[in-house]
NUMIBA-495196 format. One record per atom (N, C-alpha, C, O): residue number from 1; residue in three letters; x, y, z. Coordinates in steps of 0.2 Angstrom, whole numbers. Layout:
BEGIN
+-----+--------+-------+-------+-------+
| num | residu |  east | north |    up |
+-----+--------+-------+-------+-------+
| NUM |    ALA |     X |     Y |     Z |
...
+-----+--------+-------+-------+-------+
REM end
This chain:
BEGIN
+-----+--------+-------+-------+-------+
| num | residu |  east | north |    up |
+-----+--------+-------+-------+-------+
|   1 |    MET |   -52 |    16 |   -13 |
|   1 |    MET |   -59 |    11 |   -16 |
|   1 |    MET |   -66 |    16 |   -18 |
|   1 |    MET |   -70 |    14 |   -21 |
|   2 |    GLU |   -66 |    21 |   -18 |
|   2 |    GLU |   -70 |    24 |   -22 |
|   2 |    GLU |   -70 |    25 |   -30 |
|   2 |    GLU |   -76 |    26 |   -32 |
|   3 |    ASP |   -65 |    24 |   -33 |
|   3 |    ASP |   -65 |    19 |   -38 |
|   3 |    ASP |   -68 |    13 |   -39 |
|   3 |    ASP |   -69 |    11 |   -45 |
|   4 |    VAL |   -68 |     9 |   -33 |
|   4 |    VAL |   -70 |     1 |   -33 |
|   4 |    VAL |   -78 |     3 |   -35 |
|   4 |    VAL |   -82 |     2 |   -40 |
|   5 |    ALA |   -79 |     6 |   -30 |
|   5 |    ALA |   -86 |     8 |   -31 |
|   5 |    ALA |   -89 |    11 |   -38 |
|   5 |    ALA |   -93 |     8 |   -41 |
|   6 |    LYS |   -86 |    16 |   -39 |
|   6 |    LYS |   -89 |    19 |   -47 |
|   6 |    LYS |   -89 |    11 |   -52 |
|   6 |    LYS |   -94 |     9 |   -55 |
|   7 |    GLU |   -82 |     9 |   -50 |
|   7 |    GLU |   -82 |     3 |   -58 |
|   7 |    GLU |   -88 |    -1 |   -56 |
|   7 |    GLU |   -91 |    -3 |   -61 |
|   8 |    LEU |   -91 |    -2 |   -49 |
|   8 |    LEU |   -96 |    -6 |   -50 |
|   8 |    LEU |  -103 |    -1 |   -51 |
|   8 |    LEU |  -108 |    -3 |   -48 |
|   9 |    ASN |  -103 |     4 |   -53 |
|   9 |    ASN |  -106 |     8 |   -56 |
|   9 |    ASN |  -112 |     6 |   -46 |
|   9 |    ASN |  -118 |     4 |   -46 |
|  10 |    LEU |  -108 |     9 |   -42 |
|  10 |    LEU |  -109 |    11 |   -37 |
|  10 |    LEU |  -110 |    17 |   -32 |
|  10 |    LEU |  -106 |    17 |   -26 |
|  11 |    GLY |  -112 |    21 |   -32 |
|  11 |    GLY |  -110 |    25 |   -25 |
|  11 |    GLY |  -109 |    25 |   -21 |
|  11 |    GLY |  -112 |    22 |   -18 |
|  12 |    TYR |  -102 |    30 |   -19 |
|  12 |    TYR |  -100 |    26 |   -14 |
|  12 |    TYR |  -100 |    26 |    -5 |
|  12 |    TYR |   -97 |    23 |     0 |
|  13 |    SER |  -106 |    31 |    -6 |
|  13 |    SER |  -108 |    29 |     3 |
|  13 |    SER |  -113 |    22 |     2 |
|  13 |    SER |  -112 |    18 |     7 |
|  14 |    TRP |  -117 |    19 |    -4 |
|  14 |    TRP |  -117 |    15 |    -2 |
|  14 |    TRP |  -113 |     9 |    -3 |
|  14 |    TRP |  -114 |     5 |     2 |
|  15 |    PHE |  -111 |     8 |    -4 |
|  15 |    PHE |  -104 |     3 |    -7 |
|  15 |    PHE |  -102 |     5 |     0 |
|  15 |    PHE |  -105 |     2 |     4 |
|  16 |    ARG |   -97 |    10 |     4 |
|  16 |    ARG |   -98 |     9 |     9 |
|  16 |    ARG |  -100 |     4 |    16 |
|  16 |    ARG |   -97 |    -1 |    19 |
|  17 |    LYS |  -107 |     8 |    16 |
|  17 |    LYS |  -113 |     4 |    23 |
|  17 |    LYS |  -112 |    -2 |    18 |
|  17 |    LYS |  -106 |    -4 |    20 |
|  18 |    THR |  -114 |    -6 |    13 |
|  18 |    THR |  -115 |   -10 |    11 |
|  18 |    THR |  -110 |   -18 |    12 |
|  18 |    THR |  -111 |   -24 |    14 |
|  19 |    PHE |  -104 |   -14 |    11 |
|  19 |    PHE |   -94 |   -17 |    14 |
|  19 |    PHE |   -95 |   -15 |    19 |
|  19 |    PHE |   -91 |   -19 |    23 |
|  20 |    ARG |   -98 |   -12 |    23 |
|  20 |    ARG |   -97 |   -13 |    34 |
|  20 |    ARG |  -101 |   -18 |    35 |
|  20 |    ARG |  -100 |   -23 |    35 |
|  21 |    THR |  -107 |   -16 |    35 |
|  21 |    THR |  -112 |   -20 |    36 |
|  21 |    THR |  -108 |   -29 |    35 |
|  21 |    THR |  -108 |   -33 |    40 |
|  22 |    VAL |  -104 |   -32 |    26 |
|  22 |    VAL |  -104 |   -37 |    25 |
|  22 |    VAL |   -97 |   -41 |    28 |
|  22 |    VAL |   -95 |   -46 |    30 |
|  23 |    ALA |   -95 |   -35 |    29 |
|  23 |    ALA |   -86 |   -38 |    33 |
|  23 |    ALA |   -85 |   -35 |    40 |
|  23 |    ALA |   -80 |   -36 |    42 |
|  24 |    GLY |   -90 |   -31 |    43 |
|  24 |    GLY |   -92 |   -26 |    47 |
|  24 |    GLY |   -86 |   -23 |    51 |
|  24 |    GLY |   -85 |   -22 |    57 |
|  25 |    ILE |   -78 |   -21 |    45 |
|  25 |    ILE |   -77 |   -14 |    45 |
|  25 |    ILE |   -76 |   -12 |    37 |
|  25 |    ILE |   -77 |   -16 |    32 |
|  26 |    SER |   -75 |    -5 |    35 |
|  26 |    SER |   -75 |    -1 |    31 |
|  26 |    SER |   -71 |    -4 |    26 |
|  26 |    SER |   -67 |    -8 |    28 |
|  27 |    PRO |   -70 |    -2 |    17 |
|  27 |    PRO |   -66 |    -1 |    15 |
|  27 |    PRO |   -61 |     0 |    16 |
|  27 |    PRO |   -56 |    -4 |    16 |
|  28 |    GLY |   -60 |     6 |    18 |
|  28 |    GLY |   -53 |     9 |    19 |
|  28 |    GLY |   -49 |     4 |    26 |
|  28 |    GLY |   -43 |     2 |    28 |
|  29 |    GLU |   -54 |     4 |    28 |
|  29 |    GLU |   -49 |    -4 |    39 |
|  29 |    GLU |   -46 |    -9 |    32 |
|  29 |    GLU |   -40 |   -11 |    30 |
|  30 |    TYR |   -50 |   -10 |    29 |
|  30 |    TYR |   -50 |   -17 |    25 |
|  30 |    TYR |   -44 |   -14 |    21 |
|  30 |    TYR |   -38 |   -15 |    24 |
|  31 |    GLN |   -43 |   -12 |    16 |
|  31 |    GLN |   -37 |    -9 |    14 |
|  31 |    GLN |   -32 |    -9 |    16 |
|  31 |    GLN |   -28 |   -13 |    14 |
|  32 |    LEU |   -31 |    -4 |    23 |
|  32 |    LEU |   -27 |    -4 |    27 |
|  32 |    LEU |   -24 |   -11 |    27 |
|  32 |    LEU |   -19 |   -13 |    24 |
|  33 |    GLN |   -30 |   -15 |    33 |
|  33 |    GLN |   -28 |   -20 |    36 |
|  33 |    GLN |   -26 |   -27 |    29 |
|  33 |    GLN |   -25 |   -32 |    32 |
|  34 |    ILE |   -25 |   -25 |    23 |
|  34 |    ILE |   -21 |   -30 |    17 |
|  34 |    ILE |   -16 |   -28 |    16 |
|  34 |    ILE |   -13 |   -32 |    12 |
|  35 |    ARG |   -13 |   -21 |    18 |
|  35 |    ARG |    -6 |   -17 |    17 |
|  35 |    ARG |    -1 |   -20 |    20 |
|  35 |    ARG |     5 |   -21 |    18 |
|  36 |    ILE |    -5 |   -23 |    28 |
|  36 |    ILE |    -2 |   -24 |    33 |
|  36 |    ILE |     0 |   -29 |    35 |
|  36 |    ILE |     4 |   -31 |    40 |
|  37 |    VAL |    -3 |   -33 |    30 |
|  37 |    VAL |    -2 |   -43 |    32 |
|  37 |    VAL |     3 |   -45 |    24 |
|  37 |    VAL |     7 |   -50 |    22 |
|  38 |    ARG |     2 |   -38 |    19 |
|  38 |    ARG |     4 |   -40 |    14 |
|  38 |    ARG |    19 |   -36 |    18 |
|  38 |    ARG |    25 |   -39 |    17 |
|  39 |    ALA |    15 |   -31 |    21 |
|  39 |    ALA |    19 |   -28 |    24 |
|  39 |    ALA |    23 |   -33 |    29 |
|  39 |    ALA |    29 |   -33 |    29 |
|  40 |    CYS |    18 |   -39 |    34 |
|  40 |    CYS |    21 |   -42 |    38 |
|  40 |    CYS |    21 |   -46 |    35 |
|  40 |    CYS |    19 |   -50 |    39 |
|  41 |    GLU |    23 |   -51 |    26 |
|  41 |    GLU |    26 |   -57 |    24 |
|  41 |    GLU |    31 |   -53 |    20 |
|  41 |    GLU |    36 |   -56 |    18 |
|  42 |    PHE |    30 |   -47 |    18 |
|  42 |    PHE |    39 |   -44 |    16 |
|  42 |    PHE |    44 |   -42 |    20 |
|  42 |    PHE |    50 |   -40 |    18 |
|  43 |    LEU |    41 |   -45 |    29 |
|  43 |    LEU |    45 |   -41 |    35 |
|  43 |    LEU |    51 |   -49 |    36 |
|  43 |    LEU |    57 |   -50 |    37 |
|  44 |    ARG |    46 |   -54 |    35 |
|  44 |    ARG |    44 |   -60 |    36 |
|  44 |    ARG |    48 |   -63 |    30 |
|  44 |    ARG |    54 |   -62 |    31 |
|  45 |    GLY |    48 |   -66 |    26 |
|  45 |    GLY |    52 |   -66 |    19 |
|  45 |    GLY |    57 |   -63 |    13 |
|  45 |    GLY |    59 |   -66 |     8 |
|  46 |    SER |    58 |   -56 |    17 |
|  46 |    SER |    64 |   -53 |    14 |
|  46 |    SER |    70 |   -48 |    17 |
|  46 |    SER |    69 |   -43 |    20 |
|  47 |    ALA |    74 |   -49 |    15 |
|  47 |    ALA |    77 |   -44 |    17 |
|  47 |    ALA |    79 |   -34 |    16 |
|  47 |    ALA |    83 |   -30 |    19 |
|  48 |    LEU |    74 |   -35 |    11 |
|  48 |    LEU |    72 |   -26 |    10 |
|  48 |    LEU |    72 |   -21 |    10 |
|  48 |    LEU |    68 |   -19 |     6 |
|  49 |    PRO |    74 |   -16 |    14 |
|  49 |    PRO |    74 |   -11 |    19 |
|  49 |    PRO |    67 |   -10 |    24 |
|  49 |    PRO |    63 |   -13 |    21 |
|  50 |    ILE |    66 |    -7 |    29 |
|  50 |    ILE |    59 |    -7 |    32 |
|  50 |    ILE |    55 |     0 |    27 |
|  50 |    ILE |    49 |     0 |    26 |
|  51 |    THR |    60 |     5 |    25 |
|  51 |    THR |    56 |     8 |    21 |
|  51 |    THR |    53 |     8 |    13 |
|  51 |    THR |    49 |    11 |    11 |
|  52 |    GLU |    58 |     2 |    12 |
|  52 |    GLU |    55 |    -1 |     5 |
|  52 |    GLU |    50 |    -5 |     8 |
|  52 |    GLU |    47 |    -6 |     3 |
|  53 |    ILE |    48 |    -7 |    12 |
|  53 |    ILE |    43 |   -13 |    10 |
|  53 |    ILE |    35 |    -8 |    13 |
|  53 |    ILE |    29 |    -9 |    12 |
|  54 |    GLY |    39 |     0 |    17 |
|  54 |    GLY |    30 |     5 |    17 |
|  54 |    GLY |    29 |     7 |    11 |
|  54 |    GLY |    23 |     9 |     9 |
|  55 |    THR |    35 |     8 |     7 |
|  55 |    THR |    35 |     9 |     0 |
|  55 |    THR |    28 |     6 |    -5 |
|  55 |    THR |    23 |     7 |    -7 |
|  56 |    ARG |    34 |    -2 |    -4 |
|  56 |    ARG |    29 |    -6 |   -11 |
|  56 |    ARG |    22 |    -6 |    -5 |
|  56 |    ARG |    16 |    -5 |    -8 |
|  57 |    CYS |    22 |    -8 |     1 |
|  57 |    CYS |    14 |    -8 |     3 |
|  57 |    CYS |     9 |    -1 |     0 |
|  57 |    CYS |     4 |    -1 |    -4 |
|  58 |    GLY |    12 |     2 |     2 |
|  58 |    GLY |     9 |     6 |    -2 |
|  58 |    GLY |     8 |    15 |     3 |
|  58 |    GLY |     4 |    20 |     1 |
|  59 |    PHE |    12 |    15 |     8 |
|  59 |    PHE |    13 |    19 |    13 |
|  59 |    PHE |    15 |    28 |    11 |
|  59 |    PHE |    20 |    28 |     6 |
|  60 |    GLU |    13 |    34 |    13 |
|  60 |    GLU |    16 |    36 |    12 |
|  60 |    GLU |    24 |    37 |    14 |
|  60 |    GLU |    28 |    40 |    11 |
|  61 |    SER |    25 |    35 |    20 |
|  61 |    SER |    32 |    38 |    21 |
|  61 |    SER |    33 |    32 |    28 |
|  61 |    SER |    28 |    30 |    31 |
|  62 |    ALA |    40 |    31 |    29 |
|  62 |    ALA |    43 |    29 |    34 |
|  62 |    ALA |    38 |    30 |    38 |
|  62 |    ALA |    32 |    27 |    38 |
|  63 |    TYR |    39 |    34 |    41 |
|  63 |    TYR |    38 |    36 |    49 |
|  63 |    TYR |    32 |    33 |    47 |
|  63 |    TYR |    32 |    27 |    48 |
|  64 |    TYR |    24 |    33 |    43 |
|  64 |    TYR |    21 |    35 |    45 |
|  64 |    TYR |    18 |    28 |    45 |
|  64 |    TYR |    13 |    27 |    49 |
|  65 |    PHE |    23 |    22 |    40 |
|  65 |    PHE |    21 |    13 |    40 |
|  65 |    PHE |    22 |    13 |    46 |
|  65 |    PHE |    17 |    13 |    49 |
|  66 |    SER |    26 |    13 |    50 |
|  66 |    SER |    32 |    14 |    58 |
|  66 |    SER |    25 |    13 |    61 |
|  66 |    SER |    23 |     8 |    63 |
|  67 |    ARG |    23 |    19 |    61 |
|  67 |    ARG |    18 |    19 |    67 |
|  67 |    ARG |    11 |    19 |    65 |
|  67 |    ARG |     7 |    20 |    69 |
|  68 |    ILE |     9 |    17 |    58 |
|  68 |    ILE |     1 |    12 |    56 |
|  68 |    ILE |     5 |     4 |    58 |
|  68 |    ILE |     3 |     1 |    53 |
|  69 |    PHE |     7 |     3 |    59 |
|  69 |    PHE |    12 |    -7 |    55 |
|  69 |    PHE |    13 |    -5 |    68 |
|  69 |    PHE |    16 |   -10 |    70 |
|  70 |    LYS |    12 |    -2 |    71 |
|  70 |    LYS |    16 |    -2 |    74 |
|  70 |    LYS |     7 |    -2 |    80 |
|  70 |    LYS |     7 |    -6 |    85 |
|  71 |    SER |     3 |     3 |    78 |
|  71 |    SER |    -5 |     5 |    78 |
|  71 |    SER |    -8 |    -3 |    82 |
|  71 |    SER |   -10 |    -6 |    88 |
|  72 |    LYS |    -5 |    -5 |    74 |
|  72 |    LYS |    -9 |   -14 |    71 |
|  72 |    LYS |    -8 |   -20 |    74 |
|  72 |    LYS |   -12 |   -24 |    76 |
|  73 |    VAL |    -3 |   -20 |    74 |
|  73 |    VAL |     2 |   -28 |    77 |
|  73 |    VAL |     1 |   -25 |    83 |
|  73 |    VAL |    -4 |   -25 |    86 |
|  74 |    GLY |     7 |   -21 |    86 |
|  74 |    GLY |     9 |   -17 |    90 |
|  74 |    GLY |    16 |   -20 |    93 |
|  74 |    GLY |    19 |   -23 |    97 |
|  75 |    VAL |    16 |   -19 |    89 |
|  75 |    VAL |    27 |   -20 |    88 |
|  75 |    VAL |    27 |   -16 |    80 |
|  75 |    VAL |    23 |   -16 |    75 |
|  76 |    SER |    31 |   -12 |    82 |
|  76 |    SER |    36 |    -8 |    76 |
|  76 |    SER |    39 |   -11 |    71 |
|  76 |    SER |    44 |   -14 |    74 |
|  77 |    PRO |    39 |   -13 |    65 |
|  77 |    PRO |    40 |   -17 |    59 |
|  77 |    PRO |    48 |   -19 |    62 |
|  77 |    PRO |    49 |   -25 |    60 |
|  78 |    SER |    52 |   -17 |    64 |
|  78 |    SER |    62 |   -20 |    65 |
|  78 |    SER |    60 |   -25 |    72 |
|  78 |    SER |    64 |   -30 |    73 |
|  79 |    ASP |    56 |   -23 |    76 |
|  79 |    ASP |    53 |   -26 |    80 |
|  79 |    ASP |    49 |   -33 |    79 |
|  79 |    ASP |    49 |   -38 |    83 |
|  80 |    TYR |    45 |   -32 |    73 |
|  80 |    TYR |    43 |   -36 |    71 |
|  80 |    TYR |    48 |   -44 |    66 |
|  80 |    TYR |    49 |   -50 |    65 |
|  81 |    ARG |    50 |   -39 |    64 |
|  81 |    ARG |    57 |   -41 |    58 |
|  81 |    ARG |    60 |   -48 |    63 |
|  81 |    ARG |    62 |   -54 |    61 |
|  82 |    THR |    60 |   -44 |    69 |
|  82 |    THR |    69 |   -48 |    72 |
|  82 |    THR |    61 |   -54 |    74 |
|  82 |    THR |    60 |   -59 |    72 |
|  83 |    ASN |    59 |   -50 |    79 |
|  83 |    ASN |    54 |   -58 |    83 |
|  83 |    ASN |    49 |   -63 |    78 |
|  83 |    ASN |    45 |   -66 |    81 |
|  84 |    SER |    49 |   -63 |    72 |
|  84 |    SER |    48 |   -65 |    68 |
|  84 |    SER |    52 |   -71 |    66 |
|  84 |    SER |    50 |   -76 |    64 |
|  85 |    LYS |    60 |   -70 |    67 |
|  85 |    LYS |    67 |   -76 |    63 |
|  85 |    LYS |    69 |   -78 |    70 |
|  85 |    LYS |    73 |   -83 |    71 |
|  86 |    SER |    64 |   -73 |    77 |
|  86 |    SER |    67 |   -81 |    82 |
|  86 |    SER |    64 |   -85 |    86 |
|  86 |    SER |    65 |   -89 |    89 |
|  87 |    SER |    55 |   -82 |    83 |
|  87 |    SER |    50 |   -86 |    87 |
|  87 |    SER |    44 |   -88 |    81 |
|  87 |    SER |    45 |   -86 |    76 |
|  88 |    ALA |    40 |   -91 |    83 |
|  88 |    ALA |    35 |   -90 |    77 |
|  88 |    ALA |    30 |   -84 |    81 |
|  88 |    ALA |    26 |   -85 |    86 |
|  89 |    VAL |    30 |   -77 |    74 |
|  89 |    VAL |    23 |   -72 |    76 |
|  89 |    VAL |    16 |   -74 |    72 |
|  89 |    VAL |    14 |   -75 |    66 |
|  90 |    THR |    12 |   -72 |    79 |
|  90 |    THR |     2 |   -72 |    76 |
|  90 |    THR |     2 |   -68 |    72 |
|  90 |    THR |     3 |   -62 |    73 |
|  91 |    SER |     2 |   -71 |    66 |
|  91 |    SER |    -1 |   -68 |    60 |
|  91 |    SER |    -6 |   -64 |    59 |
|  91 |    SER |   -11 |   -67 |    60 |
|  92 |    ILE |    -8 |   -56 |    57 |
|  92 |    ILE |   -15 |   -56 |    56 |
|  92 |    ILE |   -18 |   -57 |    49 |
|  92 |    ILE |   -14 |   -58 |    44 |
|  93 |    SER |   -23 |   -56 |    48 |
|  93 |    SER |   -26 |   -58 |    44 |
|  93 |    SER |   -32 |   -54 |    44 |
|  93 |    SER |   -35 |   -52 |    49 |
|  94 |    PRO |   -33 |   -54 |    36 |
|  94 |    PRO |   -41 |   -48 |    34 |
|  94 |    PRO |   -46 |   -57 |    36 |
|  94 |    PRO |   -45 |   -63 |    37 |
|  95 |    PRO |   -51 |   -50 |    36 |
|  95 |    PRO |   -59 |   -51 |    41 |
|  95 |    PRO |   -63 |   -56 |    35 |
|  95 |    PRO |   -67 |   -59 |    34 |
|  96 |    ILE |   -57 |   -53 |    29 |
|  96 |    ILE |   -63 |   -58 |    22 |
|  96 |    ILE |   -58 |   -64 |    21 |
|  96 |    ILE |   -59 |   -69 |    17 |
+-----+--------+-------+-------+-------+
REM end
């Protein structure tokens, strides 16, 4: 996100503060939400291994991906995949 601020010729502190005011969350949290939403799409629509989905969504390790995913969605990636095939799963979406 610092690169985004730099591209816009803005100081990162000002960019972060303004982003938070407009979006209600920090730029980093917004970026994380986008990555989680993308992971949900992969889990529902592909047979890729969970480790590969985590990597494609920008997570450093499968452990970190699973831990963050569960904290944000409420279930593990494997449980999410299983539940999405057997019932309608409430999807999360970014606030913007």
